[in-house]
C-alpha positions as CSV (number, residue, x, y, z in Angstrom):
1,M,-13.9,26.9,8.6
2,I,-15.1,23.9,6.7
3,I,-13.1,20.9,7.9
4,S,-12.5,18.9,4.8
5,G,-12.1,15.3,5.8
6,K,-11.6,14.5,2.1
7,E,-8.4,16.7,1.9
8,I,-7.1,15.6,5.3
9,S,-7.6,11.9,4.5
10,V,-5.7,12.2,1.3
11,K,-2.8,13.8,3.2
12,I,-2.8,11.0,5.8
13,K,-3.1,8.3,3.1
14,D,0.0,9.8,1.4
15,Q,1.9,9.5,4.7
16,L,0.7,5.9,5.0
17,K,1.8,5.2,1.5
18,E,5.3,6.4,2.4
19,E,5.2,4.2,5.5
20,V,4.2,1.2,3.5
21,S,7.1,1.7,1.1
22,K,9.5,1.7,4.1
23,I,7.8,-1.5,5.4
24,K,8.5,-3.1,1.9
25,E,12.2,-2.4,2.4
26,T,12.3,-3.7,6.0
27,Y,9.8,-6.6,6.4
28,P,9.4,-9.8,4.4
29,R,5.7,-9.1,3.7
30,L,3.2,-6.2,3.5
31,P,0.3,-5.6,5.9
32,K,-2.9,-7.4,4.9
33,L,-6.5,-6.6,5.5
34,V,-9.3,-9.2,4.9
35,V,-12.9,-7.9,4.6
36,I,-15.8,-10.4,4.8
37,L,-19.0,-9.4,3.1
38,V,-22.2,-11.5,3.6
39,G,-25.3,-10.6,1.5
40,D,-25.9,-8.0,-1.1
41,N,-26.6,-4.8,0.9
42,Q,-25.9,-2.0,-1.6
43,A,-24.4,0.4,0.9
44,S,-22.1,-2.3,2.2
45,Q,-21.0,-3.1,-1.4
46,T,-20.0,0.5,-1.8
47,Y,-18.1,0.7,1.6
48,V,-16.2,-2.5,0.7
49,R,-15.2,-1.1,-2.7
50,N,-13.9,2.1,-1.0
51,K,-11.9,0.0,1.5
52,E,-10.4,-2.0,-1.3
53,R,-9.5,1.2,-3.2
54,G,-8.0,2.7,0.0
55,C,-5.7,-0.4,0.4
56,Q,-4.6,-0.3,-3.2
57,Y,-3.8,3.4,-2.9
58,I,-1.5,3.1,0.1
59,G,-0.1,-0.2,-1.2
60,I,-1.2,-2.7,1.4
61,E,-2.7,-6.1,0.6
62,S,-6.4,-6.6,0.7
63,E,-8.7,-9.5,0.1
64,I,-12.5,-9.4,-0.1
65,L,-14.4,-12.6,0.8
66,R,-17.9,-12.3,-0.6
67,H,-20.7,-14.6,0.3
68,D,-24.4,-14.7,-0.5
69,A,-27.0,-14.1,2.2
70,S,-27.4,-17.9,2.8
71,F,-23.9,-18.2,4.2
72,S,-24.4,-19.6,7.7
73,E,-23.2,-18.4,11.0
74,I,-21.2,-21.6,11.6
75,E,-19.4,-21.1,8.2
76,L,-18.7,-17.5,9.0
77,L,-17.2,-18.3,12.4
78,Q,-15.1,-21.0,10.8
79,E,-13.8,-18.5,8.2
80,I,-12.9,-16.0,11.0
81,N,-11.1,-18.8,12.9
82,D,-9.0,-19.6,9.9
83,L,-8.1,-16.0,9.4
84,N,-7.3,-15.6,13.1
85,N,-4.7,-18.4,12.6
86,D,-3.3,-17.1,9.3
87,D,0.0,-15.3,10.0
88,T,-0.2,-13.4,6.8
89,V,-3.4,-11.6,7.9
90,D,-3.1,-8.5,10.1
91,G,-6.7,-7.1,10.0
92,I,-10.1,-8.8,9.8
93,L,-13.2,-6.8,9.2
94,V,-16.7,-8.2,8.9
95,Q,-18.9,-5.7,7.1
96,L,-22.1,-4.8,9.0
97,P,-25.0,-5.2,8.9
98,L,-25.1,-9.0,8.7
99,P,-28.2,-11.0,7.5
100,Q,-30.7,-11.6,10.4
101,H,-29.8,-15.3,10.9
102,I,-26.3,-14.3,12.0
103,N,-25.5,-13.0,15.5
104,E,-23.4,-9.9,15.1
105,E,-22.1,-9.9,18.6
106,K,-20.9,-13.5,18.4
107,V,-19.2,-12.8,15.1
108,L,-17.4,-9.7,16.3
109,D,-16.3,-11.5,19.5
110,A,-14.8,-14.3,17.4
111,I,-12.2,-12.0,15.8
112,V,-8.9,-12.1,17.7
113,P,-8.4,-8.7,19.4
114,S,-5.0,-8.1,17.8
115,K,-6.6,-8.3,14.3
116,D,-9.8,-6.4,15.2
117,V,-9.2,-3.3,13.0
118,D,-12.7,-2.1,13.6
119,G,-12.0,-1.8,17.4
120,F,-15.3,-3.5,18.3
121,H,-14.0,-6.5,20.3
122,P,-14.9,-6.3,24.0
123,E,-11.2,-6.5,24.9
124,N,-10.3,-3.5,22.7
125,V,-13.4,-1.7,24.1
126,A,-12.2,-2.4,27.7
127,K,-8.7,-1.2,26.9
128,L,-10.1,2.0,25.5
129,F,-12.1,2.5,28.6
130,L,-9.0,2.0,30.8
131,G,-6.9,4.3,28.6
132,Q,-4.6,1.5,27.5
133,H,-3.2,1.1,24.0
134,S,-5.7,-0.6,21.7
135,L,-7.2,-0.7,18.2
136,V,-9.7,2.2,18.3
137,P,-13.0,2.3,16.3
138,C,-12.3,4.1,13.0
139,T,-14.9,6.9,13.0
140,P,-14.1,8.2,16.5
141,K,-10.4,7.9,15.8
142,G,-11.0,9.9,12.6
143,M,-12.8,12.7,14.5
144,M,-9.8,13.0,16.9
145,V,-7.4,13.3,14.0
146,L,-9.6,16.0,12.4
147,L,-9.5,18.1,15.6
148,E,-5.7,17.6,15.8
149,E,-5.4,18.7,12.1
150,I,-7.1,22.0,12.9
151,N,-4.9,22.3,16.1
152,Y,-8.0,22.2,18.4
153,D,-7.1,21.6,22.0
154,L,-9.9,19.7,23.8
155,A,-8.4,20.3,27.3
156,G,-11.1,22.1,29.5
157,K,-13.5,22.3,26.6
158,E,-17.2,21.2,26.9
159,V,-18.0,18.4,24.5
160,V,-21.6,17.3,23.9
161,I,-22.1,14.1,22.0
162,V,-25.6,13.4,20.8
163,G,-25.9,9.6,20.3
164,R,-24.7,6.8,22.5
165,S,-23.9,4.0,20.1
166,N,-21.0,1.6,20.7
167,I,-19.6,2.4,17.4
168,V,-19.4,6.3,17.7
169,G,-21.0,7.9,20.8
170,K,-19.4,5.9,23.6
171,P,-15.9,5.5,22.2
172,V,-15.6,9.2,21.1
173,A,-16.6,10.2,24.6
174,L,-13.7,8.2,26.1
175,L,-11.3,9.6,23.6
176,C,-12.4,13.2,24.4
177,L,-12.0,12.4,28.2
178,Q,-8.5,11.2,27.5
179,K,-7.8,14.7,26.0
180,N,-9.2,16.3,29.3
181,A,-12.5,17.5,27.9
182,T,-15.6,17.7,30.0
183,V,-18.0,15.3,28.2
184,T,-21.8,15.0,28.1
185,I,-23.5,12.2,26.3
186,A,-27.0,13.2,25.2
187,H,-29.6,10.9,23.6
188,S,-33.3,10.5,22.9
189,Q,-34.3,10.7,26.6
190,T,-32.3,13.9,27.3
191,K,-34.4,16.7,28.7
192,D,-34.1,20.1,27.0
193,L,-31.6,18.9,24.3
194,K,-31.3,22.4,22.8
195,A,-30.1,23.8,26.1
196,V,-27.6,21.0,26.5
197,C,-26.2,21.3,22.9
198,S,-26.1,25.1,22.9
199,R,-23.5,25.1,25.7
200,A,-21.1,22.8,23.8
201,D,-17.7,24.1,22.6
202,V,-17.7,20.9,20.5
203,L,-20.9,19.4,19.3
204,I,-20.8,15.8,17.9
205,A,-24.0,14.9,16.1
206,A,-24.5,11.1,15.7
207,I,-28.3,10.3,15.7
208,G,-29.1,9.5,12.1
209,K,-31.8,12.2,11.6
210,P,-31.4,14.4,8.6
211,K,-30.7,18.1,9.3
212,F,-32.0,17.7,12.9
213,F,-29.6,20.3,14.5
214,N,-30.2,23.9,13.4
215,H,-28.7,27.1,14.7
216,E,-30.7,26.9,17.9
217,Y,-28.7,23.9,19.0
218,V,-25.4,25.5,18.4
219,K,-23.3,27.9,20.5
220,D,-21.6,30.9,18.7
221,G,-18.1,29.8,17.6
222,A,-18.6,26.1,18.4
223,V,-16.9,23.3,16.5
224,V,-19.4,20.9,14.9
225,L,-18.6,17.3,13.9
226,D,-21.4,15.8,11.9
227,V,-21.4,12.0,11.8
228,G,-24.8,11.5,10.2
229,I,-25.2,10.2,6.7
230,N,-28.8,10.6,5.6
231,R,-30.9,11.5,2.5
232,D,-32.8,14.8,2.5
233,E,-36.2,15.4,0.9
234,N,-34.5,15.8,-2.5
235,N,-32.7,12.5,-2.0
236,K,-29.4,14.4,-1.6
237,L,-26.8,13.2,1.0
238,C,-26.9,15.3,4.1
239,G,-25.8,15.1,7.8
240,D,-27.6,15.3,11.1
241,V,-26.8,19.0,11.1
242,D,-28.6,21.6,8.9
243,F,-25.3,22.7,7.4
244,D,-26.6,25.9,5.7
245,D,-28.4,27.1,8.8
246,V,-25.5,26.5,11.1
247,K,-22.3,27.3,9.1
248,D,-22.2,31.1,9.7
249,K,-22.6,30.6,13.5
250,V,-19.8,28.1,14.1
251,S,-16.0,28.4,14.0
252,A,-15.5,25.0,12.2
253,I,-17.8,22.3,10.8
254,T,-17.5,19.0,8.9
255,P,-19.6,18.8,5.7
256,V,-21.6,15.8,4.6
257,P,-20.4,14.3,2.4
258,G,-16.7,14.9,2.5
259,G,-16.2,15.3,6.3
260,I,-16.0,12.3,8.7
261,G,-16.7,9.6,6.0
262,P,-13.4,9.7,4.2
263,M,-11.6,9.7,7.6
264,T,-13.2,6.4,8.7
265,I,-11.7,4.5,5.8
266,T,-8.3,6.1,6.2
267,M,-8.3,5.2,9.9
268,L,-9.0,1.6,8.9
269,M,-5.8,1.6,6.9
270,K,-4.0,3.1,9.8
271,N,-5.3,0.5,12.2
272,T,-4.3,-2.3,9.8
273,I,-0.7,-0.9,9.7
274,E,-0.7,-0.6,13.5
275,A,-1.9,-4.2,13.9
276,F,0.9,-5.3,11.5
277,Y,3.5,-3.6,13.6
278,H,2.1,-5.0,16.8
279,R,2.0,-8.5,15.4
280,N,5.6,-8.1,14.4
281,G,6.6,-7.1,17.9
282,D,7.1,-3.4,17.0
């Protein structure tokens, strides 16, 4: 089974659209997301456009604050402070990467946790660790929704996550633990990675190496979630998993493109609506 994040994300966006029309009838204003973009990174420009389109589609308000690369850290922190204090703003997202003269950690920490729709603030990370309600990073949240959509029960299953980033690897490990999976986080120092991966009921590939995982890494009938977005030797988009080599061995797999990517933006919309409800005491 090919798990189409594209199709599932459209279905969820339609549900969110319906929710927003109910919000319109009940509340004096609509949820609002503000995205800050510093510099002219091409990939970032594309992501931001997609986020803007996502907001337009479901009917929530969005504002893009674009600055050139010379925008200073002090100016950025001041802008975040103003947005923190703006009662019409529910979600604040600073598009990464930032120019080198700006400290990413300082910037992400400056966003008030209740508006941190990326789920990167230390307070939201701590709540996730403790199993408390919080805004969850969008990519891991999207992966959990994909598994729910194919009615996959993680309880008692062995999950191997290759990649230990704060954005994907660590948070998705915590989410899988909450669903009673047995979780292994593997990484560049893991001994005998093939053996570790090939015992996984669910393999999550998040290392940023094109087509790294072939059939030797995958157990028969496993579910494979491919987070990688790379370019292959022909400059075509591909994942961390060698899709063609693995697809006949697995029970379900996400393609690249069209798998995890579309879910990430949809979860950002979902988080913005959640933040809106929370800030309205619901």
